N, C-alpha and C positions, 0 to 999 in steps of 0.2 A: 471524402473526395480530397485529394491533395493536388494543389496547384504549385508550379514553380515559377518564382518571380526571378527574372534575370536583372541584376543591377549593373548598369553601364557606368563607366567612369566619364564625367564631363571633360576631363583633361586631355588634350591633344598631344602629339608627339613634340618632343622639345627639338627645336632646330637652332640650337646654339652654335654659332660659328665665330671664330676668332677673326675680327676686323681690325687691324692696328691702325692707329690714327695716321694722318697724313703728315709728312714732315712740316713744321713751321716755317714760314719765310723769316728771314733776318729782320726784315723791316716791312711795314704796310705801306710806306712812302710810294706814292705813284701807282700802286697796285688797282687793279680792276677789282673792287669789291662787290661780290654778289650778295644781293639781299633777297633771299627766297621765302616768299610770303605764301601761306597755304590758303588764304582767303578766308581765314576764320577771324571773328571780331577781334580787335586790337592787336593782331599780329603785326600789322603794319606800323602801329604805334611803337611796339617793342623794336622792331627793326630800325624805325627812324632814330630812335634813341641810341641804339648800338652804333649806326652810322654816325650820329653826332659825336658820340664819345671817342670812338676811334679817329674820326676826322680831326678831332682836337689834339691828338697824339702826333699824327702824321697826315699829310694830304693823301687822301684816297680818292677813287673814282668810283662812285656808287652806281651799280647797275641792278636795277630792281627787276624781278620776275615774279609774276603773281600766277598762281595755279587758278583754273577755272572754277574749280570745286574742290573743297577740302576732302571729300571722300573718294575722289577719283585718283588714281595714281598720275603722276606727271609723266605723260607720254612723250612731251616734247623736251624733256629734260636734257636731251643729248643736244639741243640746239642751244642751250644755255651755257653749258660746260665750257665751250670754246670762247665765250665772251668774257669770262672773268678768270682772275688768278686765285682768288680765295672765295669762300661762301660763307654766310651765316644763315642759317635757316631758323624759322620761328613758326610757332603756332600760337593762336590766341584763344581766348574764351573769358 
């Protein structure tokens, strides 16, 4: 009795796209600096330190945004974008 075993690859399709970096501003002075926290442990501590270090170089206006759940995509991100000039995003753990 012969049985055929089908072996499936666990790899999904590759969806690599080219996403160029946004142009950097000449200075952070007075910019509304978005701090996007995904609500995982210690992400807020990391972003607070980033804001502190950048604020020591030039006065910035920190604008915090926190996702309700780290596993859920930020559906309201479109509301955040007009509020800021630049963004730092962090995850924690």
